[in-house]
Structure formats: structure tokens, C-alpha cells
VOPAGU-2260 file (C-alpha; in pm, 1 decimal, decimal comma):
REM VOPAGU-2260
SITE   aa  ch    i         X         Y         Z
SITE  UNK   A    0    6035,2   -3684,5    1245,5
SITE  UNK   A    1    5855,0   -3591,5    1565,8
SITE  UNK   A    2    5793,9   -3241,6    1430,6
SITE  UNK   A    3    5658,0   -3379,1    1101,9
SITE  UNK   A    4    5430,8   -3615,3    1288,5
SITE  UNK   A    5    5295,5   -3329,6    1499,0
SITE  UNK   A    6    5231,5   -3119,5    1188,6
SITE  UNK   A    7    5050,8   -3411,7    1025,9
SITE  UNK   A    8    4828,3   -3458,7    1331,4
SITE  UNK   A    9    4755,6   -3083,1    1342,2
SITE  UNK   A   10    4664,4   -3076,3     971,1
SITE  UNK   A   11    4436,7   -3376,8    1010,3
SITE  UNK   A   12    4263,7   -3210,3    1300,2
SITE  UNK   A   13    4205,7   -2890,7    1100,1
SITE  UNK   A   14    4056,6   -3088,9     812,0
SITE  UNK   A   15    3825,5   -3275,1    1049,3
SITE  UNK   A   16    3717,1   -2949,5    1217,6
SITE  UNK   A   17    3645,7   -2790,4     881,5
SITE  UNK   A   18    3443,4   -3095,3     780,0
SITE  UNK   A   19    3215,0   -3101,4    1082,1
SITE  UNK   A   20    3173,9   -2730,5    1153,3
SITE  UNK   A   21    2831,9   -2597,6    1046,1
SITE  UNK   A   22    2808,4   -2421,3     710,6
SITE  UNK   A   23    2685,4   -2060,8     749,5
SITE  UNK   A   24    2330,6   -2019,6     629,4
SITE  UNK   A   25    2267,9   -1808,4     321,8
SITE  UNK   A   26    2119,7   -1471,0     407,7
SITE  UNK   A   27    1741,8   -1472,4     402,6
SITE  UNK   A   28    1589,3   -1291,8     105,4
SITE  UNK   A   29    1459,8    -946,2     179,0
SITE  UNK   A   30    1088,3    -954,7     259,0
SITE  UNK   A   31     859,0    -836,3     -13,9
SITE  UNK   A   32     699,8    -496,6      45,1
SITE  UNK   A   33     343,8    -523,8     175,4
SITE  UNK   A   34      72,2    -518,2     -84,3
SITE  UNK   A   35    -227,8    -287,8     -64,6
SITE  UNK   A   36    -528,5    -469,9      86,0
SITE  UNK   A   37    -727,8    -655,7    -178,8
SITE  UNK   A   38   -1050,7    -459,9    -135,1
SITE  UNK   A   39   -1277,1    -251,9    -353,6
SITE  UNK   A   40   -1149,6     105,8    -384,5
SITE  UNK   A   41   -1353,7     376,3    -558,6
SITE  UNK   A   42   -1176,8     704,3    -483,6
SITE  UNK   A   43   -1219,7     838,5    -839,1
SITE  UNK   A   44   -1583,1     957,9    -847,8
SITE  UNK   A   45   -1614,2    1018,9   -1221,9
SITE  UNK   A   46   -1462,4     682,6   -1314,8
SITE  UNK   A   47   -1684,3     515,2   -1054,9
SITE  UNK   A   48   -1996,6     669,2   -1209,2
SITE  UNK   A   49   -1889,6     567,5   -1561,0
SITE  UNK   A   50   -1823,8     207,7   -1460,8
SITE  UNK   A   51   -2143,9     172,7   -1262,9
SITE  UNK   A   52   -2330,3     261,2   -1583,5
SITE  UNK   A   53   -2124,1      41,8   -1814,5
SITE  UNK   A   54   -2080,7    -244,8   -1572,0
SITE  UNK   A   55   -2452,2    -257,1   -1500,3
SITE  UNK   A   56   -2542,8    -259,6   -1869,7
SITE  UNK   A   57   -2274,6    -506,6   -1979,8
SITE  UNK   A   58   -2098,0    -244,4   -2192,3
SITE  UNK   A   59   -1786,9    -337,5   -1995,0
SITE  UNK   A   60   -1698,8    -667,0   -1829,3
SITE  UNK   A   61   -1364,0    -702,9   -1656,5
SITE  UNK   A   62   -1149,3    -528,7   -1400,1
SITE  UNK   A   63    -999,7    -180,7   -1360,9
SITE  UNK   A   64    -720,5     -67,1   -1129,5
SITE  UNK   A   65    -578,1     286,0   -1103,9
SITE  UNK   A   66    -283,2     367,4    -875,9
SITE  UNK   A   67     -65,8     666,1    -799,7
SITE  UNK   A   68     260,8     520,5    -683,9
SITE  UNK   A   69     169,2     246,0    -438,0
SITE  UNK   A   70    -165,0     407,7    -351,2
SITE  UNK   A   71    -461,3     235,9    -514,9
SITE  UNK   A   72    -717,2     496,2    -621,3
SITE  UNK   A   73    -959,3     256,6    -788,8
SITE  UNK   A   74   -1004,2    -120,2    -794,0
SITE  UNK   A   75   -1323,8    -294,9    -900,6
SITE  UNK   A   76   -1452,6    -572,1   -1128,2
SITE  UNK   A   77   -1774,6    -598,5   -1327,8
SITE  UNK   A   78   -1946,4    -893,0   -1491,8
SITE  UNK   A   79   -1898,3   -1266,6   -1483,4
SITE  UNK   A   80   -1599,6   -1498,4   -1489,9
SITE  UNK   A   81   -1817,4   -1773,2   -1639,0
SITE  UNK   A   82   -2164,8   -1685,7   -1763,3
SITE  UNK   A   83   -2272,9   -2051,5   -1784,9
SITE  UNK   A   84   -2210,4   -2094,9   -1411,0
SITE  UNK   A   85   -2325,4   -1749,1   -1305,7
SITE  UNK   A   86   -1982,8   -1702,9   -1146,0
SITE  UNK   A   87   -1894,6   -1335,7   -1089,7
SITE  UNK   A   88   -1551,6   -1189,1   -1146,8
SITE  UNK   A   89   -1338,0   -1139,8    -834,7
SITE  UNK   A   90   -1075,1    -878,2    -754,4
SITE  UNK   A   91    -807,5   -1146,5    -799,7
SITE  UNK   A   92    -951,9   -1309,9   -1112,7
SITE  UNK   A   93    -690,3   -1423,1   -1363,8
SITE  UNK   A   94    -710,7   -1274,3   -1713,5
SITE  UNK   A   95    -535,1   -1375,6   -2034,7
SITE  UNK   A   96    -283,2   -1099,1   -2107,6
SITE  UNK   A   97    -232,1   -1162,2   -2481,2
SITE  UNK   A   98      27,7    -919,5   -2620,9
SITE  UNK   A   99      77,9    -746,2   -2286,7
SITE  UNK   A  100     300,7   -1055,5   -2239,0
SITE  UNK   A  101     561,6    -916,0   -2478,4
SITE  UNK   A  102     709,1    -681,1   -2218,0
SITE  UNK   A  103     790,5    -981,7   -1998,0
SITE  UNK   A  104     982,4   -1151,9   -2279,3
SITE  UNK   A  105    1163,0    -826,2   -2356,4
SITE  UNK   A  106    1250,4    -784,0   -1987,7
SITE  UNK   A  107    1388,6   -1139,6   -1982,9
SITE  UNK   A  108    1625,5   -1058,2   -2270,5
SITE  UNK   A  109    1734,1    -737,6   -2096,3
SITE  UNK   A  110    1785,6    -915,3   -1762,4
SITE  UNK   A  111    2010,7   -1169,2   -1938,8
SITE  UNK   A  112    2196,4    -874,3   -2091,6
SITE  UNK   A  113    2243,9    -722,9   -1744,7
SITE  UNK   A  114    2386,8   -1057,1   -1630,6
SITE  UNK   A  115    2636,6   -1061,0   -1917,3
SITE  UNK   A  116    2484,9   -1369,5   -2081,1
SITE  UNK   A  117    2389,9   -1197,1   -2406,4
SITE  UNK   A  118    2351,2    -855,3   -2569,0
SITE  UNK   A  119    2068,0    -702,9   -2768,6
SITE  UNK   A  120    2333,7    -653,0   -3038,5
SITE  UNK   A  121    2391,0   -1029,6   -3064,9
SITE  UNK   A  122    2320,2   -1184,1   -3404,5
SITE  UNK   A  123    2010,4   -1401,0   -3386,5
SITE  UNK   A  124    2219,8   -1675,5   -3545,6
SITE  UNK   A  125    2433,1   -1695,9   -3231,5
SITE  UNK   A  126    2131,5   -1854,0   -3062,3
SITE  UNK   A  127    1967,3   -2046,7   -3348,4
SITE  UNK   A  128    2127,6   -2356,7   -3497,3
SITE  UNK   A  129    2085,0   -2424,5   -3782,9
SITE  UNK   A  130    2029,6   -2064,3   -3880,7
SITE  UNK   A  131    1899,7   -1955,3   -4223,7
SITE  UNK   A  132    2140,4   -1743,7   -4426,9
SITE  UNK   A  133    1869,5   -1476,7   -4460,1
SITE  UNK   A  134    1879,5   -1426,6   -4081,7
SITE  UNK   A  135    2249,3   -1336,2   -4073,0
SITE  UNK   A  136    2181,6    -956,8   -4049,3
SITE  UNK   A  137    1916,8    -990,2   -3776,1
SITE  UNK   A  138    2014,5    -876,1   -3428,0
SITE  UNK   A  139    1809,9    -936,7   -3113,4
SITE  UNK   A  140    1744,4    -562,4   -3118,9
SITE  UNK   A  141    1553,5    -604,0   -3445,5
SITE  UNK   A  142    1328,9    -871,9   -3296,4
SITE  UNK   A  143    1262,0    -662,7   -2985,3
SITE  UNK   A  144    1173,2    -350,7   -3185,0
SITE  UNK   A  145     957,0    -519,6   -3454,1
SITE  UNK   A  146    1211,1    -427,5   -3725,4
SITE  UNK   A  147    1343,3    -775,9   -3812,7
SITE  UNK   A  148    1155,1    -836,7   -4137,6
SITE  UNK   A  149    1060,0   -1191,0   -4027,2
SITE  UNK   A  150     705,2   -1255,1   -4154,4
SITE  UNK   A  151     452,9   -1257,4   -3872,2
SITE  UNK   A  152     238,7   -1563,0   -3802,8
SITE  UNK   A  153     -72,0   -1398,1   -3944,6
SITE  UNK   A  154     107,6   -1291,6   -4263,8
SITE  UNK   A  155     180,7   -1649,2   -4369,9
SITE  UNK   A  156     -21,3   -1896,9   -4575,5
SITE  UNK   A  157    -233,6   -2133,5   -4369,4
SITE  UNK   A  158    -285,9   -1899,5   -4074,6
SITE  UNK   A  159    -635,2   -2037,8   -4012,3
SITE  UNK   A  160    -496,9   -2388,9   -3954,6
SITE  UNK   A  161    -195,8   -2271,0   -3754,8
SITE  UNK   A  162    -424,1   -2061,4   -3531,0
SITE  UNK   A  163    -592,4   -2372,1   -3391,9
SITE  UNK   A  164    -301,1   -2619,3   -3404,5
SITE  UNK   A  165     -73,2   -2662,9   -3104,3
SITE  UNK   A  166     300,9   -2612,5   -3160,6
SITE  UNK   A  167     623,4   -2635,3   -2962,4
SITE  UNK   A  168     875,2   -2348,0   -2948,6
SITE  UNK   A  169    1116,0   -2549,5   -3165,8
SITE  UNK   A  170     844,6   -2606,8   -3425,1
SITE  UNK   A  171     766,1   -2233,9   -3433,8
SITE  UNK   A  172    1133,6   -2148,0   -3483,4
SITE  UNK   A  173    1165,2   -2402,3   -3764,2
SITE  UNK   A  174     852,8   -2267,5   -3933,9
SITE  UNK   A  175     980,1   -1907,6   -3921,7
SITE  UNK   A  176    1305,4   -2022,9   -4081,2
SITE  UNK   A  177    1116,6   -2137,1   -4393,2
SITE  UNK   A  178    1020,6   -1783,9   -4501,2
SITE  UNK   A  179    1215,3   -1505,1   -4665,8
SITE  UNK   A  180    1238,5   -1168,5   -4494,2
SITE  UNK   A  181     978,7    -908,5   -4585,4
SITE  UNK   A  182    1233,0    -624,1   -4571,0
SITE  UNK   A  183    1597,4    -572,7   -4469,6
SITE  UNK   A  184    1630,1    -568,1   -4090,1
SITE  UNK   A  185    1611,5    -222,0   -3938,7
SITE  UNK   A  186    1453,5     -51,3   -4240,7
SITE  UNK   A  187    1083,0     -76,9   -4149,1
SITE  UNK   A  188     848,3    -138,8   -3856,8
SITE  UNK   A  189     593,1    -418,5   -3868,6
SITE  UNK   A  190     427,7    -552,9   -3552,8
SITE  UNK   A  191     551,0    -907,3   -3511,0
SITE  UNK   A  192     442,9   -1197,6   -3289,6
SITE  UNK   A  193     680,7   -1438,4   -3464,8
SITE  UNK   A  194     976,2   -1218,6   -3365,6
SITE  UNK   A  195     881,7   -1246,6   -2999,5
SITE  UNK   A  196     850,1   -1623,0   -3028,5
SITE  UNK   A  197    1208,3   -1621,9   -3158,9
SITE  UNK   A  198    1309,7   -1413,2   -2857,3
SITE  UNK   A  199    1150,7   -1678,2   -2636,3
SITE  UNK   A  200    1370,5   -1935,3   -2809,9
SITE  UNK   A  201    1674,8   -1716,9   -2733,7
SITE  UNK   A  202    1581,8   -1690,0   -2364,3
SITE  UNK   A  203    1557,5   -2068,3   -2346,1
SITE  UNK   A  204    1891,4   -2122,0   -2520,0
SITE  UNK   A  205    2070,9   -1856,9   -2313,6
SITE  UNK   A  206    1926,6   -1954,7   -1974,5
SITE  UNK   A  207    1893,9   -2329,7   -2017,3
SITE  UNK   A  208    1535,4   -2308,5   -1890,2
SITE  UNK   A  209    1193,5   -2315,4   -2054,8
SITE  UNK   A  210    1068,9   -1958,8   -2091,3
SITE  UNK   A  211     788,3   -2015,0   -1841,7
SITE  UNK   A  212    1039,1   -2132,0   -1578,5
SITE  UNK   A  213    1281,3   -1849,5   -1645,4
SITE  UNK   A  214    1007,0   -1587,9   -1604,6
SITE  UNK   A  215     891,6   -1754,4   -1283,5
SITE  UNK   A  216    1239,7   -1772,8   -1130,7
SITE  UNK   A  217    1364,4   -1431,9   -1249,1
SITE  UNK   A  218    1052,1   -1223,1   -1195,0
SITE  UNK   A  219     730,4   -1377,5   -1068,6
SITE  UNK   A  220     858,1   -1563,1    -759,4
SITE  UNK   A  221    1089,3   -1283,7    -637,5
SITE  UNK   A  222     810,5   -1027,5    -680,8
SITE  UNK   A  223     547,5   -1245,4    -514,2
SITE  UNK   A  224     338,3   -1260,1    -831,7
SITE  UNK   A  225     170,4   -1587,0    -738,3
SITE  UNK   A  226    -123,5   -1526,8    -975,6
SITE  UNK   A  227      88,7   -1476,1   -1289,1
SITE  UNK   A  228     221,4   -1743,4   -1519,9
SITE  UNK   A  229     200,9   -1931,5   -1845,9
SITE  UNK   A  230    -155,3   -2020,9   -1936,1
SITE  UNK   A  231    -257,9   -2384,4   -1951,1
SITE  UNK   A  232    -582,7   -2565,1   -1890,0
SITE  UNK   A  233    -516,1   -2572,5   -1514,2
SITE  UNK   A  234    -428,7   -2205,1   -1466,2
SITE  UNK   A  235    -775,5   -2087,6   -1362,7
SITE  UNK   A  236    -808,1   -1811,6   -1623,7
SITE  UNK   A  237   -1162,2   -1673,9   -1649,6
SITE  UNK   A  238   -1364,2   -1745,1   -1961,3
SITE  UNK   A  239   -1320,4   -1505,9   -2251,0
SITE  UNK   A  240   -1612,4   -1392,9   -2467,7
SITE  UNK   A  241   -1687,8   -1234,1   -2804,2
SITE  UNK   A  242   -1991,8   -1046,6   -2935,2
SITE  UNK   A  243   -2094,6   -1251,6   -3236,8
SITE  UNK   A  244   -2466,8   -1173,2   -3234,4
SITE  UNK   A  245   -2692,8   -1251,7   -2943,2
SITE  UNK   A  246   -2544,8   -1299,5   -2593,4
SITE  UNK   A  247   -2164,1   -1294,6   -2563,2
SITE  UNK   A  248   -2021,5   -1622,3   -2694,3
SITE  UNK   A  249   -1756,7   -1812,9   -2493,7
SITE  UNK   A  250   -1413,1   -1849,6   -2654,2
SITE  UNK   A  251   -1253,6   -2155,9   -2492,2
SITE  UNK   A  252   -1005,9   -2244,1   -2770,6
SITE  UNK   A  253    -715,8   -2015,7   -2680,9
SITE  UNK   A  254    -418,7   -2223,8   -2815,1
SITE  UNK   A  255    -156,9   -1988,6   -2670,4
SITE  UNK   A  256     112,0   -2241,3   -2763,2
SITE  UNK   A  257     155,5   -2057,6   -3094,8
SITE  UNK   A  258     226,0   -1729,2   -2915,2
SITE  UNK   A  259     427,3   -1880,1   -2630,8
SITE  UNK   A  260     659,1   -1577,7   -2597,0
SITE  UNK   A  261     430,3   -1320,4   -2758,9
SITE  UNK   A  262     102,9   -1358,0   -2568,9
SITE  UNK   A  263      72,3   -1666,5   -2347,1
SITE  UNK   A  264      73,6   -1520,0   -1995,2
SITE  UNK   A  265    -211,1   -1463,4   -1749,5
SITE  UNK   A  266    -218,9   -1229,3   -1452,3
SITE  UNK   A  267    -438,4   -1023,3   -1219,0
SITE  UNK   A  268    -493,7    -654,5   -1154,9
SITE  UNK   A  269    -272,9    -644,2    -846,4
SITE  UNK   A  270       4,3    -866,6    -981,6
SITE  UNK   A  271      29,5    -630,4   -1277,6
SITE  UNK   A  272      53,4    -334,0   -1042,4
SITE  UNK   A  273     345,0    -505,3    -865,0
SITE  UNK   A  274     509,5    -566,7   -1203,5
SITE  UNK   A  275     466,6    -208,3   -1319,3
SITE  UNK   A  276     599,5     -67,6    -992,0
SITE  UNK   A  277     910,2    -287,5   -1017,1
SITE  UNK   A  278     968,4    -234,7   -1389,7
SITE  UNK   A  279     922,8     141,8   -1400,7
SITE  UNK   A  280    1063,7     197,8   -1052,3
SITE  UNK   A  281    1405,4      50,9   -1129,2
SITE  UNK   A  282    1368,6    -277,5    -943,1
SITE  UNK   A  283    1410,1    -516,1   -1237,3
SITE  UNK   A  284    1663,4    -385,8   -1488,4
SITE  UNK   A  285    1976,1    -174,5   -1495,0
SITE  UNK   A  286    1916,2     191,7   -1583,9
SITE  UNK   A  287    2084,6     130,1   -1919,9
SITE  UNK   A  288    1864,7    -166,9   -2010,0
SITE  UNK   A  289    1547,0       7,8   -1894,7
SITE  UNK   A  290    1640,2     310,4   -2107,4
SITE  UNK   A  291    1673,9      76,9   -2407,4
SITE  UNK   A  292    1335,6     -75,7   -2329,8
SITE  UNK   A  293    1143,5     252,9   -2345,8
SITE  UNK   A  294    1351,1     427,1   -2616,3
SITE  UNK   A  295    1216,6     483,6   -2968,5
SITE  UNK   A  296    1373,4     232,7   -3208,1
SITE  UNK   A  297    1160,4     308,2   -3514,0
SITE  UNK   A  298    1340,1     408,2   -3836,3
SITE  UNK   A  299    1349,0     785,0   -3884,1
SITE  UNK   A  300    1112,3     773,8   -4181,7
SITE  UNK   A  301     836,6     583,1   -3997,9
SITE  UNK   A  302     511,9     769,0   -4082,8
SITE  UNK   A  303     249,8     907,1   -3845,7
SITE  UNK   A  304     -44,4     682,8   -3759,2
SITE  UNK   A  305    -398,1     768,4   -3873,2
SITE  UNK   A  306    -320,7    1137,6   -3890,3
SITE  UNK   A  307    -173,1    1151,7   -3538,3
SITE  UNK   A  308     189,8    1153,5   -3422,5
SITE  UNK   A  309     315,1     796,6   -3426,8
SITE  UNK   A  310     404,0     596,8   -3119,0
SITE  UNK   A  311     759,7     534,2   -3000,8
SITE  UNK   A  312     847,3     168,9   -3058,8
SITE  UNK   A  313    1029,0      32,3   -2755,3
SITE  UNK   A  314    1108,6    -323,7   -2651,3
SITE  UNK   A  315     772,2    -482,1   -2563,5
SITE  UNK   A  316     631,1    -135,9   -2484,9
SITE  UNK   A  317     512,5     172,2   -2671,5
SITE  UNK   A  318     510,6     539,3   -2574,1
SITE  UNK   A  319     259,7     794,3   -2701,2
SITE  UNK   A  320      11,0    1060,4   -2595,3
SITE  UNK   A  321    -285,8     824,4   -2580,1
SITE  UNK   A  322    -506,1    1104,9   -2450,5
SITE  UNK   A  323    -510,5    1256,3   -2798,5
SITE  UNK   A  324    -760,7     987,5   -2893,8
SITE  UNK   A  325   -1033,5    1098,9   -2647,8
SITE  UNK   A  326   -1244,1    1411,5   -2590,9
SITE  UNK   A  327   -1152,8    1633,7   -2419,6
SITE  UNK   A  328    -797,0    1536,5   -2499,7
SITE  UNK   A  329    -481,0    1559,7   -2288,7
SITE  UNK   A  330    -120,0    1523,2   -2398,3
SITE  UNK   A  331      62,1    1339,4   -2118,6
SITE  UNK   A  332     304,2    1080,0   -2258,2
SITE  UNK   A  333     219,8     725,2   -2151,6
SITE  UNK   A  334     420,5     401,3   -2164,5
SITE  UNK   A  335     179,5     122,5   -2254,4
SITE  UNK   A  336      87,6    -195,7   -2434,9
SITE  UNK   A  337    -239,9    -347,8   -2546,5
SITE  UNK   A  338    -341,1    -711,8   -2570,9
SITE  UNK   A  339    -613,8    -901,3   -2754,9
SITE  UNK   A  340    -653,4   -1274,5   -2805,7
SITE  UNK   A  341    -931,4   -1530,4   -2789,0
SITE  UNK   A  342   -1192,7   -1350,8   -2581,6
SITE  UNK   A  343    -981,9   -1085,2   -2406,1
SITE  UNK   A  344    -898,7    -716,8   -2458,3
SITE  UNK   A  345    -649,8    -534,0   -2232,1
SITE  UNK   A  346    -455,6    -210,6   -2193,0
SITE  UNK   A  347    -184,0    -142,3   -1934,2
SITE  UNK   A  348     -45,5     211,8   -1925,6
SITE  UNK   A  349     191,9     414,2   -1706,2
SITE  UNK   A  350     245,9     789,2   -1687,1
SITE  UNK   A  351     594,2     834,2   -1534,2
SITE  UNK   A  352     577,0    1205,1   -1446,2
SITE  UNK   A  353     266,8    1158,3   -1231,8
SITE  UNK   A  354     362,2     798,7   -1141,9
SITE  UNK   A  355      13,0     683,4   -1237,5
SITE  UNK   A  356     -60,0     328,0   -1352,6
SITE  UNK   A  357    -389,4     221,8   -1511,7
SITE  UNK   A  358    -474,1    -144,8   -1573,4
SITE  UNK   A  359    -786,9    -241,1   -1767,7
SITE  UNK   A  360    -851,7    -612,4   -1829,1
SITE  UNK   A  361   -1164,4    -725,1   -2013,7
SITE  UNK   A  362   -1282,2   -1079,1   -2080,8
SITE  UNK   A  363   -1467,9    -965,9   -2393,0
SITE  UNK   A  364   -1268,0    -938,5   -2715,6
SITE  UNK   A  365   -1507,2    -685,2   -2868,1
SITE  UNK   A  366   -1484,7    -419,8   -2596,5
SITE  UNK   A  367   -1183,0    -245,5   -2749,2
SITE  UNK   A  368   -1322,2     108,7   -2738,6
SITE  UNK   A  369   -1459,3      64,9   -2386,2
SITE  UNK   A  370   -1119,8     -58,0   -2262,9
SITE  UNK   A  371    -938,1     232,1   -2426,5
SITE  UNK   A  372   -1177,0     502,7   -2307,3
SITE  UNK   A  373   -1179,6     366,0   -1951,6
SITE  UNK   A  374    -799,6     363,2   -1944,3
SITE  UNK   A  375    -787,4     728,7   -2043,4
SITE  UNK   A  376   -1067,1     826,3   -1806,9
SITE  UNK   A  377    -880,0     666,6   -1518,3
SITE  UNK   A  378    -552,5     827,9   -1625,0
SITE  UNK   A  379    -707,2    1173,6   -1671,4
SITE  UNK   A  380    -890,4    1174,2   -1339,1
SITE  UNK   A  381    -583,2    1052,1   -1149,8
SITE  UNK   A  382    -370,0    1324,6   -1312,3
SITE  UNK   A  383    -629,5    1597,6   -1255,3
SITE  UNK   A  384    -703,6    1644,0   -1626,5
SITE  UNK   A  385   -1055,9    1706,6   -1766,6
SITE  UNK   A  386   -1252,4    1381,4   -1764,3
SITE  UNK   A  387   -1288,8    1237,3   -2118,3
SITE  UNK   A  388   -1638,4    1143,1   -2222,1
SITE  UNK   A  389   -1592,7    1003,3   -2573,8
SITE  UNK   A  390   -1344,7     880,3   -2830,9
SITE  UNK   A  391   -1190,3    1146,9   -3055,1
SITE  UNK   A  392   -1260,8    1011,7   -3400,9
């Protein structure tokens, strides 16, 4: 009995010691790598000359950043953030990304795949309940690669009303479920905002978080992207404009709720550089998932585009020799995506062999050609190619 009593007292003492001893602190997160100083950089003379002409005349309004690796070769902004206030753009101005947002949604799906939560081969119906019978053949892969056959928002009756009417993610999913497929999944390519909204629904179901919160927790906060997020009326995005005759007209009615997973993010030049360095440098996804993201998923019989070799259709990204479209041309393959919505026009492109990233963000919807040519001028000069002077029509 004395032995049992001693053992009891010893056990009680151990429990008490374990209860009061301090819990080891979790290891501190690794510090983020230092960012390049947020200053004007104009180390590309030909691009500088071009932008001083166009920026001074109003032919381009927005921001341009060119980097080789972590070295910024060019960073400057031109024009106004709000013409009514005479407020100039700043190096850290926030721009609406529009469809550039799709790569973030695609990366969220691939991150969840890396974590074993889902697979791009999952049936869509695993994550949608109730699920239309017509959607039974659709895999997440089809949504990511624009091969699902789900009718896009702009291909449906009543687009003009839907364009200006707010909607929740659940309402968008329910609306998509009302329509028949345009083609059997995997048989054709058709660019598709509705498919990316469905992917946003999947991220929310799989993670248990709103898409905006998942992107913040998985990507933006760990990368220090404090100027990137889901656009709302308090996000500080600059005013977008359109050329509708006379001075550029403001476009305040963005209603990004209807493209919540296809085009609703905002960001800055330098936040996007951080994102591109992490995405293409292997800091976000497993090698297998990244390879899926930039692979060509188009059906074999997909035709060329406007007489030129077609793009590779990846997950939220494209790959093509964009330099074919300017004069003099150059053939370097670039991984890229464009974006246009409610007063904004953007192009983000990366050349992996030279490790060159070019970011062009414009707050004028009708500066498409200027944005494209500037992106290729910056890319060509950074790579040491002949400097393009015009579009190759």
C-alpha cells in the first residue's frame, strides 16, 4: 500500500509539472526577403524614351515595371489616379487586375491539390450540391483549362442586366447550373469567366473559407503582399477610364461581384513582381502542380489564332511567342495573362529562360495596343532583342 501511495503521489506530481511548465513557442516564420526600394528606376533607355513620349501625351496612363530576376530595370508611372482631383498615380497605386486574377484562383486549386484536399481530376459534382446531371463529366481540370463547355457569363441571355447587378458566389453557381453545356467537356476551348467562378466555389467548399480569405491566408500574407486583395469600395483602387469621345470618361461601376473568382483582385506593380518571383521560382506550388499550371491543355485540333501559332492554354496562364505580334519581331516564349474590365487594361508576362518579368497596368480600358506594345518593348530591351517600334498587323 505504501508503494502504491508513493506511485500515486509521483504521478500526481508529474501531471502538475506538465500542467504548469511553459509550452514551447512555435518557431517564428522565416523573414520575408527584402524588397527592392520603391523608387523610380529607368535603366532601359529605349523604353524610357518611349514612355516619356506616350506618358506626356496621354497615349499611356498607368504603371510599368520590368525586372530581371530580383533586379528592377524599370519602374515608373504616368498619368492620374483620379482626374477629377488632379491626383497623380504613385509607384504603389492599386490597379484592378481583371482577368489577371485567374492565375490566383488556379494557384489556389493547385495549392489545395498539393495539400491533398482535392485533385484537378475531381468531378466538379464532388464540390457542388445539388449538381446538374449535365455537369457529371466535368472535372476541375476542364474548368481550369477553359474546356468545360459551361456557357460563359457573356454568352447568356440578359448579360447587360447581369453586368451591373451584384451577385453572391452561390447565386452565380446556381445561375450557371441552369444552362446546358455548349460542347462536351474536353473537346473544345472557349475562354470562360463562369468556369473560374465555379472554381472559386470549389476553393470555398474545400477550404471552408471565403475565396478572398483563402487567398489572403495562403498567398498574400505569407508573401507580404499588403497591397493585394479583393476589390471593394474601401480598397483604394485608382479610378479607371475609357475613351468614349472627348476626355477619358471615369468608369466607377466595376461590380466585380459577378467575376469574384475570375477578375475581382487588385494589386500593385511591386506586389505583382513578388507574386511572379514566387510563382515561377518554385516558392508556391510543388513542381508537379506548377508543371500542370503552365502545360498546354488545349485539344489537339485547336486551330491557330489569326494566322499565327496558337497559344498554349494553361491553368490561369497562357504561353506563346508574344513578340511575333510586334515589329521587329522576336520569338522568345512568354508565360502571360491579360486583363480588362471596367476602365483597366493589363498584361503581365514572364520569360523563364531570361528570368525577365514585365508588368504593365493601365487605368484606361482603351489602351490595349499601347499596353501590349510596351510589354514587348520592355521584354525585348531586357532580353537584348531589337527594340520593337510598332504592332505587326
